[in-house]
N, CA, C and O atoms as a GROMACS GRO file, in nm:
protein
  596
    1MET      N    1   0.846   0.366   1.835
    1MET     CA    2   0.735   0.355   1.744
    1MET      C    3   0.783   0.339   1.601
    1MET      O    4   0.727   0.259   1.527
    2ILE      N    5   0.885   0.412   1.560
    2ILE     CA    6   0.932   0.405   1.423
    2ILE      C    7   0.978   0.263   1.389
    2ILE      O    8   0.952   0.215   1.279
    3ARG      N    9   1.047   0.196   1.482
    3ARG     CA   10   1.093   0.060   1.456
    3ARG      C   11   0.973  -0.031   1.426
    3ARG      O   12   0.979  -0.111   1.333
    4SER      N   13   0.865  -0.020   1.504
    4SER     CA   14   0.747  -0.102   1.481
    4SER      C   15   0.681  -0.069   1.349
    4SER      O   16   0.631  -0.158   1.280
    5LEU      N   17   0.680   0.059   1.314
    5LEU     CA   18   0.622   0.097   1.186
    5LEU      C   19   0.699   0.034   1.071
    5LEU      O   20   0.642  -0.008   0.971
    6ARG      N   21   0.830   0.028   1.087
    6ARG     CA   22   0.911  -0.030   0.981
    6ARG      C   23   0.891  -0.181   0.975
    6ARG      O   24   0.912  -0.241   0.870
    7THR      N   25   0.852  -0.242   1.086
    7THR     CA   26   0.828  -0.387   1.084
    7THR      C   27   0.713  -0.417   0.990
    7THR      O   28   0.711  -0.520   0.922
    8LEU      N   29   0.616  -0.327   0.986
    8LEU     CA   30   0.502  -0.347   0.898
    8LEU      C   31   0.546  -0.351   0.752
    8LEU      O   32   0.480  -0.413   0.669
    9ALA      N   33   0.656  -0.287   0.722
    9ALA     CA   34   0.706  -0.286   0.585
    9ALA      C   35   0.765  -0.419   0.543
    9ALA      O   36   0.804  -0.435   0.428
   10LEU      N   37   0.772  -0.514   0.636
   10LEU     CA   38   0.823  -0.647   0.604
   10LEU      C   39   0.757  -0.703   0.479
   10LEU      O   40   0.823  -0.761   0.394
   11ALA      N   41   0.628  -0.685   0.468
   11ALA     CA   42   0.555  -0.740   0.355
   11ALA      C   43   0.572  -0.656   0.229
   11ALA      O   44   0.536  -0.700   0.120
   12ALA      N   45   0.626  -0.540   0.243
   12ALA     CA   46   0.639  -0.451   0.128
   12ALA      C   47   0.758  -0.489   0.042
   12ALA      O   48   0.861  -0.534   0.091
   13ILE      N   49   0.741  -0.469  -0.085
   13ILE     CA   50   0.849  -0.498  -0.180
   13ILE      C   51   0.880  -0.368  -0.251
   13ILE      O   52   0.855  -0.350  -0.370
   14LEU      N   53   0.937  -0.276  -0.173
   14LEU     CA   54   0.967  -0.145  -0.226
   14LEU      C   55   1.085  -0.088  -0.150
   14LEU      O   56   1.091  -0.100  -0.028
   15ALA      N   57   1.176  -0.028  -0.218
   15ALA     CA   58   1.286   0.044  -0.155
   15ALA      C   59   1.363   0.114  -0.265
   15ALA      O   60   1.451   0.055  -0.328
   16GLY      N   61   1.330   0.237  -0.289
   16GLY     CA   62   1.400   0.310  -0.392
   16GLY      C   63   1.370   0.257  -0.531
   16GLY      O   64   1.460   0.249  -0.615
   17ALA      N   65   1.247   0.220  -0.556
   17ALA     CA   66   1.210   0.163  -0.685
   17ALA      C   67   1.226   0.266  -0.796
   17ALA      O   68   1.190   0.383  -0.780
   18ALA      N   69   1.281   0.221  -0.906
   18ALA     CA   70   1.288   0.307  -1.024
   18ALA      C   71   1.152   0.306  -1.089
   18ALA      O   72   1.105   0.202  -1.134
   19THR      N   73   1.087   0.422  -1.093
   19THR     CA   74   0.951   0.428  -1.144
   19THR      C   75   0.940   0.529  -1.255
   19THR      O   76   1.027   0.614  -1.274
   20GLN      N   77   0.830   0.518  -1.328
   20GLN     CA   78   0.803   0.610  -1.437
   20GLN      C   79   0.683   0.696  -1.399
   20GLN      O   80   0.589   0.644  -1.340
   21PRO      N   81   0.683   0.824  -1.431
   21PRO     CA   82   0.566   0.907  -1.401
   21PRO      C   83   0.442   0.854  -1.472
   21PRO      O   84   0.451   0.792  -1.578
   22VAL      N   85   0.328   0.880  -1.412
   22VAL     CA   86   0.202   0.835  -1.467
   22VAL      C   87   0.165   0.919  -1.589
   22VAL      O   88   0.186   1.040  -1.591
   23ALA      N   89   0.112   0.853  -1.690
   23ALA     CA   90   0.065   0.923  -1.809
   23ALA      C   91  -0.066   0.994  -1.778
   23ALA      O   92  -0.131   0.964  -1.678
   24ALA      N   93  -0.104   1.088  -1.861
   24ALA     CA   94  -0.229   1.159  -1.842
   24ALA      C   95  -0.346   1.062  -1.849
   24ALA      O   96  -0.338   0.958  -1.915
   25GLN      N   97  -0.455   1.096  -1.782
   25GLN     CA   98  -0.572   1.008  -1.781
   25GLN      C   99  -0.630   0.996  -1.921
   25GLN      O  100  -0.633   1.092  -1.999
   26GLU      N  101  -0.676   0.875  -1.949
   26GLU     CA  102  -0.738   0.849  -2.077
   26GLU      C  103  -0.886   0.881  -2.069
   26GLU      O  104  -0.948   0.866  -1.963
   27ALA      N  105  -0.943   0.924  -2.180
   27ALA     CA  106  -1.086   0.951  -2.184
   27ALA      C  107  -1.161   0.820  -2.201
   27ALA      O  108  -1.105   0.720  -2.246
   28GLY      N  109  -1.289   0.820  -2.163
   28GLY     CA  110  -1.370   0.699  -2.180
   28GLY      C  111  -1.426   0.653  -2.048
   28GLY      O  112  -1.393   0.705  -1.942
   29SER      N  113  -1.514   0.553  -2.056
   29SER     CA  114  -1.582   0.506  -1.937
   29SER      C  115  -1.498   0.407  -1.857
   29SER      O  116  -1.520   0.391  -1.737
   30GLN      N  117  -1.403   0.341  -1.920
   30GLN     CA  118  -1.317   0.248  -1.848
   30GLN      C  119  -1.217   0.326  -1.762
   30GLN      O  120  -1.158   0.424  -1.809
   31PRO      N  121  -1.199   0.284  -1.637
   31PRO     CA  122  -1.100   0.356  -1.556
   31PRO      C  123  -0.960   0.332  -1.611
   31PRO      O  124  -0.931   0.225  -1.666
   32THR      N  125  -0.875   0.430  -1.596
   32THR     CA  126  -0.735   0.414  -1.636
   32THR      C  127  -0.672   0.315  -1.540
   32THR      O  128  -0.729   0.285  -1.435
   33ARG      N  129  -0.555   0.266  -1.573
   33ARG     CA  130  -0.486   0.173  -1.482
   33ARG      C  131  -0.457   0.242  -1.350
   33ARG      O  132  -0.460   0.179  -1.244
   34GLU      N  133  -0.427   0.372  -1.355
   34GLU     CA  134  -0.400   0.447  -1.233
   34GLU      C  135  -0.524   0.455  -1.146
   34GLU      O  136  -0.517   0.436  -1.024
   35GLN      N  137  -0.639   0.484  -1.208
   35GLN     CA  138  -0.764   0.492  -1.132
   35GLN      C  139  -0.801   0.356  -1.074
   35GLN      O  140  -0.846   0.348  -0.960
   36ALA      N  141  -0.783   0.251  -1.152
   36ALA     CA  142  -0.815   0.117  -1.105
   36ALA      C  143  -0.724   0.078  -0.989
   36ALA      O  144  -0.770   0.018  -0.892
   37ALA      N  145  -0.596   0.112  -0.999
   37ALA     CA  146  -0.503   0.081  -0.891
   37ALA      C  147  -0.538   0.162  -0.766
   37ALA      O  148  -0.532   0.109  -0.655
   38GLN      N  149  -0.574   0.287  -0.784
   38GLN     CA  150  -0.610   0.371  -0.669
   38GLN      C  151  -0.734   0.315  -0.599
   38GLN      O  152  -0.739   0.310  -0.476
   39ARG      N  153  -0.834   0.274  -0.676
   39ARG     CA  154  -0.956   0.215  -0.616
   39ARG      C  155  -0.922   0.089  -0.537
   39ARG      O  156  -0.971   0.069  -0.426
   40ALA      N  157  -0.837   0.005  -0.595
   40ALA     CA  158  -0.797  -0.119  -0.527
   40ALA      C  159  -0.718  -0.089  -0.400
   40ALA      O  160  -0.741  -0.151  -0.297
   41ALA      N  161  -0.627   0.007  -0.409
   41ALA     CA  162  -0.546   0.043  -0.292
   41ALA      C  163  -0.635   0.098  -0.181
   41ALA      O  164  -0.620   0.060  -0.065
   42GLU      N  165  -0.726   0.185  -0.216
   42GLU     CA  166  -0.809   0.248  -0.115
   42GLU      C  167  -0.910   0.152  -0.055
   42GLU      O  168  -0.948   0.166   0.062
   43ALA      N  169  -0.955   0.054  -0.131
   43ALA     CA  170  -1.042  -0.050  -0.075
   43ALA      C  171  -0.962  -0.134   0.025
   43ALA      O  172  -1.013  -0.169   0.132
   44TRP      N  173  -0.837  -0.166  -0.009
   44TRP     CA  174  -0.752  -0.243   0.080
   44TRP      C  175  -0.718  -0.161   0.205
   44TRP      O  176  -0.722  -0.213   0.317
   45LEU      N  177  -0.684  -0.034   0.187
   45LEU     CA  178  -0.652   0.052   0.300
   45LEU      C  179  -0.772   0.068   0.393
   45LEU      O  180  -0.755   0.077   0.515
   46ALA      N  181  -0.893   0.070   0.338
   46ALA     CA  182  -1.014   0.080   0.422
   46ALA      C  183  -1.025  -0.043   0.512
   46ALA      O  184  -1.064  -0.032   0.628
   47LEU      N  185  -0.992  -0.161   0.458
   47LEU     CA  186  -0.992  -0.282   0.542
   47LEU      C  187  -0.893  -0.266   0.656
   47LEU      O  188  -0.924  -0.299   0.771
   48PHE      N  189  -0.775  -0.216   0.626
   48PHE     CA  190  -0.673  -0.194   0.729
   48PHE      C  191  -0.723  -0.094   0.832
   48PHE      O  192  -0.712  -0.118   0.952
   49ASP      N  193  -0.779   0.018   0.785
   49ASP     CA  194  -0.828   0.123   0.875
   49ASP      C  195  -0.937   0.071   0.968
   49ASP      O  196  -0.949   0.116   1.082
   50GLU      N  197  -1.017  -0.024   0.919
   50GLU     CA  198  -1.128  -0.079   0.997
   50GLU      C  199  -1.084  -0.194   1.087
   50GLU      O  200  -1.166  -0.254   1.156
   51GLY      N  201  -0.955  -0.226   1.086
   51GLY     CA  202  -0.906  -0.334   1.170
   51GLY      C  203  -0.934  -0.472   1.113
   51GLY      O  204  -0.928  -0.571   1.186
   52LYS      N  205  -0.966  -0.480   0.986
   52LYS     CA  206  -0.997  -0.609   0.921
   52LYS      C  207  -0.869  -0.664   0.857
   52LYS      O  208  -0.856  -0.670   0.735
   53TYR      N  209  -0.775  -0.704   0.943
   53TYR     CA  210  -0.642  -0.743   0.897
   53TYR      C  211  -0.644  -0.874   0.820
   53TYR      O  212  -0.577  -0.886   0.717
   54LYS      N  213  -0.718  -0.972   0.866
   54LYS     CA  214  -0.724  -1.099   0.792
   54LYS      C  215  -0.791  -1.080   0.656
   54LYS      O  216  -0.751  -1.140   0.557
   55GLU      N  217  -0.893  -0.995   0.652
   55GLU     CA  218  -0.958  -0.966   0.525
   55GLU      C  219  -0.863  -0.891   0.431
   55GLU      O  220  -0.862  -0.916   0.310
   56SER      N  221  -0.782  -0.800   0.487
   56SER     CA  222  -0.686  -0.728   0.401
   56SER      C  223  -0.580  -0.825   0.349
   56SER      O  224  -0.534  -0.810   0.236
   57TRP      N  225  -0.542  -0.924   0.430
   57TRP     CA  226  -0.446  -1.025   0.384
   57TRP      C  227  -0.508  -1.106   0.270
   57TRP      O  228  -0.442  -1.134   0.170
   58GLN      N  229  -0.634  -1.142   0.284
   58GLN     CA  230  -0.702  -1.220   0.180
   58GLN      C  231  -0.716  -1.140   0.051
   58GLN      O  232  -0.713  -1.197  -0.058
   59ALA      N  233  -0.732  -1.010   0.062
   59ALA     CA  234  -0.748  -0.923  -0.056
   59ALA      C  235  -0.615  -0.886  -0.119
   59ALA      O  236  -0.611  -0.832  -0.230
   60ALA      N  237  -0.505  -0.914  -0.050
   60ALA     CA  238  -0.372  -0.877  -0.099
   60ALA      C  239  -0.327  -0.972  -0.210
   60ALA      O  240  -0.387  -1.078  -0.233
   61GLY      N  241  -0.222  -0.933  -0.277
   61GLY     CA  242  -0.165  -1.013  -0.386
   61GLY      C  243  -0.084  -1.131  -0.334
   61GLY      O  244  -0.052  -1.139  -0.215
   62SER      N  245  -0.053  -1.220  -0.424
   62SER     CA  246   0.017  -1.343  -0.386
   62SER      C  247   0.156  -1.314  -0.330
   62SER      O  248   0.200  -1.386  -0.240
   63GLN      N  249   0.226  -1.213  -0.380
   63GLN     CA  250   0.358  -1.181  -0.323
   63GLN      C  251   0.348  -1.142  -0.176
   63GLN      O  252   0.431  -1.182  -0.095
   64PHE      N  253   0.247  -1.066  -0.143
   64PHE     CA  254   0.223  -1.026  -0.004
   64PHE      C  255   0.197  -1.150   0.080
   64PHE      O  256   0.256  -1.167   0.187
   65GLN      N  257   0.109  -1.234   0.034
   65GLN     CA  258   0.069  -1.354   0.108
   65GLN      C  259   0.184  -1.453   0.126
   65GLN      O  260   0.188  -1.527   0.223
   66GLN      N  261   0.277  -1.453   0.033
   66GLN     CA  262   0.393  -1.542   0.044
   66GLN      C  263   0.496  -1.489   0.145
   66GLN      O  264   0.578  -1.566   0.195
   67GLN      N  265   0.492  -1.360   0.174
   67GLN     CA  266   0.588  -1.299   0.265
   67GLN      C  267   0.547  -1.309   0.412
   67GLN      O  268   0.632  -1.305   0.501
   68ILE      N  269   0.416  -1.322   0.437
   68ILE     CA  270   0.366  -1.317   0.574
   68ILE      C  271   0.235  -1.394   0.581
   68ILE      O  272   0.153  -1.387   0.489
   69THR      N  273   0.215  -1.468   0.690
   69THR     CA  274   0.089  -1.542   0.705
   69THR      C  275  -0.022  -1.446   0.747
   69THR      O  276   0.005  -1.334   0.792
   70ALA      N  277  -0.144  -1.490   0.732
   70ALA     CA  278  -0.259  -1.407   0.773
   70ALA      C  279  -0.252  -1.377   0.922
   70ALA      O  280  -0.283  -1.265   0.965
   71GLU      N  281  -0.212  -1.474   1.001
   71GLU     CA  282  -0.204  -1.455   1.146
   71GLU      C  283  -0.094  -1.354   1.182
   71GLU      O  284  -0.114  -1.267   1.267
   72GLN      N  285   0.021  -1.367   1.118
   72GLN     CA  286   0.130  -1.272   1.143
   72GLN      C  287   0.088  -1.131   1.104
   72GLN      O  288   0.114  -1.035   1.176
   73TRP      N  289   0.023  -1.120   0.988
   73TRP     CA  290  -0.022  -0.989   0.940
   73TRP      C  291  -0.124  -0.930   1.038
   73TRP      O  292  -0.119  -0.811   1.068
   74ALA      N  293  -0.216  -1.011   1.086
   74ALA     CA  294  -0.316  -0.962   1.180
   74ALA      C  295  -0.249  -0.909   1.307
   74ALA      O  296  -0.288  -0.805   1.359
   75GLN      N  297  -0.149  -0.980   1.357
   75GLN     CA  298  -0.077  -0.936   1.477
   75GLN      C  299   0.000  -0.807   1.452
   75GLN      O  300  -0.009  -0.712   1.530
   76GLN      N  301   0.075  -0.804   1.343
   76GLN     CA  302   0.154  -0.684   1.312
   76GLN      C  303   0.064  -0.565   1.280
   76GLN      O  304   0.089  -0.453   1.326
   77GLY      N  305  -0.039  -0.589   1.201
   77GLY     CA  306  -0.131  -0.482   1.166
   77GLY      C  307  -0.197  -0.421   1.288
   77GLY      O  308  -0.206  -0.299   1.300
   78ALA      N  309  -0.244  -0.506   1.380
   78ALA     CA  310  -0.309  -0.458   1.502
   78ALA      C  311  -0.211  -0.378   1.588
   78ALA      O  312  -0.246  -0.275   1.644
   79ALA      N  313  -0.088  -0.427   1.599
   79ALA     CA  314   0.013  -0.358   1.680
   79ALA      C  315   0.044  -0.220   1.622
   79ALA      O  316   0.054  -0.122   1.696
   80VAL      N  317   0.060  -0.213   1.493
   80VAL     CA  318   0.093  -0.085   1.429
   80VAL      C  319  -0.027   0.010   1.436
   80VAL      O  320  -0.010   0.129   1.463
   81ALA      N  321  -0.147  -0.043   1.412
   81ALA     CA  322  -0.266   0.042   1.419
   81ALA      C  323  -0.283   0.101   1.558
   81ALA      O  324  -0.325   0.216   1.572
   82THR      N  325  -0.251   0.025   1.661
   82THR     CA  326  -0.258   0.075   1.798
   82THR      C  327  -0.160   0.190   1.817
   82THR      O  328  -0.193   0.290   1.879
   83GLN      N  329  -0.040   0.174   1.764
   83GLN     CA  330   0.060   0.281   1.774
   83GLN      C  331   0.020   0.405   1.694
   83GLN      O  332   0.042   0.518   1.739
   84LEU      N  333  -0.038   0.383   1.577
   84LEU     CA  334  -0.078   0.496   1.493
   84LEU      C  335  -0.195   0.572   1.552
   84LEU      O  336  -0.202   0.695   1.539
   85GLY      N  337  -0.286   0.502   1.616
   85GLY     CA  338  -0.409   0.564   1.663
   85GLY      C  339  -0.510   0.569   1.550
   85GLY      O  340  -0.486   0.517   1.441
   86ALA      N  341  -0.620   0.630   1.576
   86ALA     CA  342  -0.732   0.632   1.480
   86ALA      C  343  -0.691   0.700   1.350
   86ALA      O  344  -0.620   0.801   1.349
   87PHE      N  345  -0.737   0.641   1.239
   87PHE     CA  346  -0.716   0.700   1.107
   87PHE      C  347  -0.793   0.831   1.100
   87PHE      O  348  -0.906   0.840   1.149
   88GLN      N  349  -0.730   0.935   1.040
   88GLN     CA  350  -0.796   1.064   1.027
   88GLN      C  351  -0.815   1.108   0.883
   88GLN      O  352  -0.924   1.152   0.845
   89ARG      N  353  -0.711   1.098   0.803
   89ARG     CA  354  -0.724   1.141   0.662
   89ARG      C  355  -0.616   1.077   0.578
   89ARG      O  356  -0.514   1.030   0.629
   90ARG      N  357  -0.640   1.077   0.446
   90ARG     CA  358  -0.544   1.023   0.351
   90ARG      C  359  -0.566   1.096   0.218
   90ARG      O  360  -0.679   1.106   0.170
   91GLU      N  361  -0.457   1.147   0.161
   91GLU     CA  362  -0.466   1.218   0.033
   91GLU      C  363  -0.360   1.165  -0.062
   91GLU      O  364  -0.241   1.163  -0.027
   92LEU      N  365  -0.401   1.122  -0.178
   92LEU     CA  366  -0.308   1.070  -0.278
   92LEU      C  367  -0.216   1.183  -0.325
   92LEU      O  368  -0.263   1.289  -0.366
   93GLN      N  369  -0.086   1.159  -0.319
   93GLN     CA  370   0.014   1.257  -0.361
   93GLN      C  371   0.078   1.223  -0.494
   93GLN      O  372   0.110   1.312  -0.573
   94ASP      N  373   0.097   1.093  -0.519
   94ASP     CA  374   0.169   1.052  -0.640
   94ASP      C  375   0.134   0.909  -0.674
   94ASP      O  376   0.111   0.826  -0.586
   95THR      N  377   0.130   0.880  -0.801
   95THR     CA  378   0.108   0.745  -0.852
   95THR      C  379   0.211   0.720  -0.960
   95THR      O  380   0.227   0.799  -1.053
   96ARG      N  381   0.281   0.609  -0.948
   96ARG     CA  382   0.384   0.576  -1.047
   96ARG      C  383   0.369   0.431  -1.092
   96ARG      O  384   0.336   0.342  -1.014
   97TYR      N  385   0.395   0.412  -1.219
   97TYR     CA  386   0.390   0.280  -1.282
   97TYR      C  387   0.532   0.233  -1.308
   97TYR      O  388   0.617   0.312  -1.348
   98THR      N  389   0.557   0.106  -1.285
   98THR     CA  390   0.688   0.049  -1.316
   98THR      C  391   0.672  -0.100  -1.347
   98THR      O  392   0.573  -0.162  -1.308
   99THR      N  393   0.768  -0.154  -1.416
   99THR     CA  394   0.769  -0.298  -1.442
   99THR      C  395   0.880  -0.368  -1.364
   99THR      O  396   0.897  -0.489  -1.375
  100GLU      N  397   0.955  -0.291  -1.285
  100GLU     CA  398   1.064  -0.348  -1.207
  100GLU      C  399   1.066  -0.288  -1.067
  100GLU      O  400   1.055  -0.166  -1.049
  101LEU      N  401   1.080  -0.376  -0.968
  101LEU     CA  402   1.101  -0.335  -0.830
  101LEU      C  403   1.215  -0.419  -0.774
  101LEU      O  404   1.232  -0.534  -0.814
  102PRO      N  405   1.293  -0.364  -0.682
  102PRO     CA  406   1.401  -0.443  -0.622
  102PRO      C  407   1.346  -0.568  -0.553
  102PRO      O  408   1.243  -0.562  -0.486
  103ASN      N  409   1.413  -0.679  -0.570
  103ASN     CA  410   1.378  -0.805  -0.506
  103ASN      C  411   1.238  -0.854  -0.540
  103ASN      O  412   1.176  -0.925  -0.460
  104ALA      N  413   1.188  -0.818  -0.655
  104ALA     CA  414   1.056  -0.862  -0.698
  104ALA      C  415   1.063  -0.908  -0.843
  104ALA      O  416   1.145  -0.858  -0.920
  105PRO      N  417   0.978  -1.003  -0.879
  105PRO     CA  418   0.978  -1.047  -1.019
  105PRO      C  419   0.928  -0.937  -1.112
  105PRO      O  420   0.857  -0.846  -1.069
  106ALA      N  421   0.965  -0.947  -1.236
  106ALA     CA  422   0.914  -0.851  -1.335
  106ALA      C  423   0.763  -0.861  -1.337
  106ALA      O  424   0.706  -0.969  -1.318
  107GLY      N  425   0.700  -0.750  -1.359
  107GLY     CA  426   0.554  -0.746  -1.363
  107GLY      C  427   0.508  -0.603  -1.380
  107GLY      O  428   0.589  -0.513  -1.403
  108GLU      N  429   0.380  -0.582  -1.367
  108GLU     CA  430   0.325  -0.447  -1.374
  108GLU      C  431   0.291  -0.403  -1.234
  108GLU      O  432   0.212  -0.468  -1.165
  109TYR      N  433   0.350  -0.292  -1.191
  109TYR     CA  434   0.335  -0.241  -1.055
  109TYR      C  435   0.289  -0.096  -1.058
  109TYR      O  436   0.323  -0.019  -1.148
  110MET      N  437   0.210  -0.061  -0.958
  110MET     CA  438   0.175   0.078  -0.932
  110MET      C  439   0.219   0.109  -0.790
  110MET      O  440   0.192   0.033  -0.697
  111VAL      N  441   0.287   0.221  -0.773
  111VAL     CA  442   0.332   0.266  -0.642
  111VAL      C  443   0.255   0.394  -0.611
  111VAL      O  444   0.268   0.494  -0.681
  112LEU      N  445   0.174   0.390  -0.505
  112LEU     CA  446   0.091   0.503  -0.466
  112LEU      C  447   0.143   0.561  -0.336
  112LEU      O  448   0.164   0.489  -0.238
  113LEU      N  449   0.164   0.692  -0.336
  113LEU     CA  450   0.215   0.763  -0.219
  113LEU      C  451   0.103   0.853  -0.165
  113LEU      O  452   0.045   0.933  -0.238
  114TYR      N  453   0.075   0.837  -0.035
  114TYR     CA  454  -0.029   0.915   0.030
  114TYR      C  455   0.029   1.000   0.142
  114TYR      O  456   0.121   0.958   0.212
  115SER      N  457  -0.025   1.120   0.157
  115SER     CA  458  -0.003   1.202   0.275
  115SER      C  459  -0.119   1.169   0.367
  115SER      O  460  -0.235   1.186   0.329
  116SER      N  461  -0.088   1.121   0.488
  116SER     CA  462  -0.192   1.070   0.576
  116SER      C  463  -0.177   1.126   0.716
  116SER      O  464  -0.074   1.182   0.753
  117ALA      N  465  -0.284   1.109   0.794
  117ALA     CA  466  -0.281   1.150   0.934
  117ALA      C  467  -0.352   1.046   1.018
  117ALA      O  468  -0.458   0.994   0.981
  118PHE      N  469  -0.292   1.017   1.131
  118PHE     CA  470  -0.348   0.928   1.231
  118PHE      C  471  -0.342   1.003   1.364
  118PHE      O  472  -0.267   1.100   1.377
  119ALA      N  473  -0.419   0.960   1.461
  119ALA     CA  474  -0.425   1.030   1.590
  119ALA      C  475  -0.287   1.047   1.652
  119ALA      O  476  -0.256   1.154   1.705
  120ASN      N  477  -0.204   0.943   1.645
  120ASN     CA  478  -0.071   0.950   1.708
  120ASN      C  479   0.042   0.980   1.609
  120ASN      O  480   0.158   0.991   1.650
  121LEU      N  481   0.009   0.994   1.483
  121LEU     CA  482   0.108   1.029   1.381
  121LEU      C  483   0.039   1.121   1.280
  121LEU      O  484  -0.001   1.077   1.172
  122PRO      N  485   0.025   1.250   1.315
  122PRO     CA  486  -0.052   1.342   1.232
  122PRO      C  487   0.011   1.377   1.098
  122PRO      O  488  -0.056   1.429   1.009
  123ASN      N  489   0.140   1.348   1.082
  123ASN     CA  490   0.208   1.379   0.956
  123ASN      C  491   0.276   1.251   0.907
  123ASN      O  492   0.396   1.231   0.926
  124ALA      N  493   0.197   1.166   0.843
  124ALA     CA  494   0.245   1.034   0.799
  124ALA      C  495   0.256   1.027   0.648
  124ALA      O  496   0.196   1.105   0.574
  125ARG      N  497   0.336   0.931   0.606
  125ARG     CA  498   0.348   0.898   0.464
  125ARG      C  499   0.315   0.750   0.451
  125ARG      O  500   0.375   0.666   0.519
  126GLU      N  501   0.222   0.720   0.365
  126GLU     CA  502   0.187   0.581   0.338
  126GLU      C  503   0.224   0.550   0.194
  126GLU      O  504   0.205   0.632   0.104
  127VAL      N  505   0.276   0.431   0.174
  127VAL     CA  506   0.308   0.384   0.040
  127VAL      C  507   0.238   0.250   0.021
  127VAL      O  508   0.256   0.157   0.101
  128ALA      N  509   0.159   0.240  -0.082
  128ALA     CA  510   0.094   0.114  -0.119
  128ALA      C  511   0.152   0.072  -0.253
  128ALA      O  512   0.156   0.150  -0.348
  129VAL      N  513   0.198  -0.053  -0.260
  129VAL     CA  514   0.254  -0.108  -0.384
  129VAL      C  515   0.155  -0.213  -0.433
  129VAL      O  516   0.121  -0.306  -0.360
  130LEU      N  517   0.112  -0.199  -0.556
  130LEU     CA  518   0.017  -0.293  -0.613
  130LEU      C  519   0.078  -0.359  -0.735
  130LEU      O  520   0.160  -0.301  -0.806
  131GLN      N  521   0.036  -0.484  -0.758
  131GLN     CA  522   0.079  -0.557  -0.876
  131GLN      C  523  -0.046  -0.602  -0.951
  131GLN      O  524  -0.147  -0.637  -0.890
  132LEU      N  525  -0.036  -0.601  -1.082
  132LEU     CA  526  -0.146  -0.649  -1.164
  132LEU      C  527  -0.142  -0.801  -1.166
  132LEU      O  528  -0.047  -0.862  -1.216
  133GLU      N  529  -0.247  -0.863  -1.110
  133GLU     CA  530  -0.259  -1.009  -1.104
  133GLU      C  531  -0.391  -1.050  -1.166
  133GLU      O  532  -0.498  -1.008  -1.120
  134ASP      N  533  -0.385  -1.130  -1.268
  134ASP     CA  534  -0.507  -1.178  -1.333
  134ASP      C  535  -0.604  -1.064  -1.367
  134ASP      O  536  -0.725  -1.077  -1.350
  135GLY      N  537  -0.548  -0.954  -1.414
  135GLY     CA  538  -0.630  -0.841  -1.457
  135GLY      C  539  -0.677  -0.750  -1.345
  135GLY      O  540  -0.750  -0.654  -1.370
  136GLN      N  541  -0.637  -0.777  -1.221
  136GLN     CA  542  -0.678  -0.693  -1.108
  136GLN      C  543  -0.555  -0.644  -1.032
  136GLN      O  544  -0.457  -0.716  -1.018
  137TRP      N  545  -0.563  -0.521  -0.983
  137TRP     CA  546  -0.456  -0.464  -0.902
  137TRP      C  547  -0.471  -0.517  -0.760
  137TRP      O  548  -0.578  -0.510  -0.701
  138LYS      N  549  -0.361  -0.570  -0.706
  138LYS     CA  550  -0.360  -0.626  -0.571
  138LYS      C  551  -0.244  -0.566  -0.493
  138LYS      O  552  -0.134  -0.550  -0.547
  139VAL      N  553  -0.267  -0.533  -0.368
  139VAL     CA  554  -0.162  -0.480  -0.283
  139VAL      C  555  -0.061  -0.589  -0.255
  139VAL      O  556  -0.096  -0.699  -0.212
  140VAL      N  557   0.067  -0.558  -0.279
  140VAL     CA  558   0.176  -0.652  -0.249
  140VAL      C  559   0.274  -0.590  -0.150
  140VAL      O  560   0.369  -0.657  -0.108
  141GLY      N  561   0.254  -0.465  -0.114
  141GLY     CA  562   0.340  -0.401  -0.017
  141GLY      C  563   0.273  -0.280   0.044
  141GLY      O  564   0.194  -0.212  -0.022
  142TYR      N  565   0.306  -0.253   0.169
  142TYR     CA  566   0.249  -0.139   0.240
  142TYR      C  567   0.349  -0.087   0.341
  142TYR      O  568   0.405  -0.164   0.419
  143PHE      N  569   0.371   0.044   0.340
  143PHE     CA  570   0.455   0.114   0.438
  143PHE      C  571   0.373   0.225   0.502
  143PHE      O  572   0.285   0.283   0.439
  144VAL      N  573   0.402   0.253   0.625
  144VAL     CA  574   0.355   0.376   0.689
  144VAL      C  575   0.470   0.424   0.777
  144VAL      O  576   0.528   0.346   0.853
  145GLN      N  577   0.502   0.551   0.766
  145GLN     CA  578   0.614   0.605   0.841
  145GLN      C  579   0.594   0.755   0.858
  145GLN      O  580   0.512   0.815   0.789
  146PRO      N  581   0.668   0.815   0.949
  146PRO     CA  582   0.660   0.962   0.962
  146PRO      C  583   0.702   1.028   0.832
  146PRO      O  584   0.798   0.984   0.767
  147ALA      N  585   0.630   1.132   0.794
  147ALA     CA  586   0.665   1.207   0.672
  147ALA      C  587   0.793   1.284   0.696
  147ALA      O  588   0.820   1.329   0.807
  148GLN      N  589   0.872   1.298   0.592
  148GLN     CA  590   0.996   1.375   0.598
  148GLN      C  591   0.965   1.522   0.579
  148GLN      O  592   0.880   1.559   0.497
  149GLY      N  593   1.033   1.606   0.654
  149GLY     CA  594   1.025   1.750   0.637
  149GLY      C  595   0.891   1.804   0.658
  149GLY      O  596   0.871   1.925   0.647
   0.00000   0.00000   0.00000
């Protein structure tokens, strides 16, 4: 199962990224970049949780779409979701902003780490990597794996 979970990370552009801690939330009616990235990530994750793999591919960023076709993503997503079992919960643990990721062009990125549970993997770690594209946060990478410790 772990090997298949790692296959899903094919589209992800993350591996030991040097990141900066998130600044405190700003006051005002406009969401902070962290809040906006979290909303975008969770909307994308909801598509994944609902089995809407082609829709999640369409909602993803251009880097994601260049790494994998919609059909490949639908096949891999369905295979991994079957192994994971039904989604149960997800809690945001950390959000980090960076302008550099390994093997990725310079840009504005948010890396969100979730503690999650699925029927067949009750102690999971999910990582969603988003890039700011045309003023909107878009998922460009996604990992799910057993949580450490």
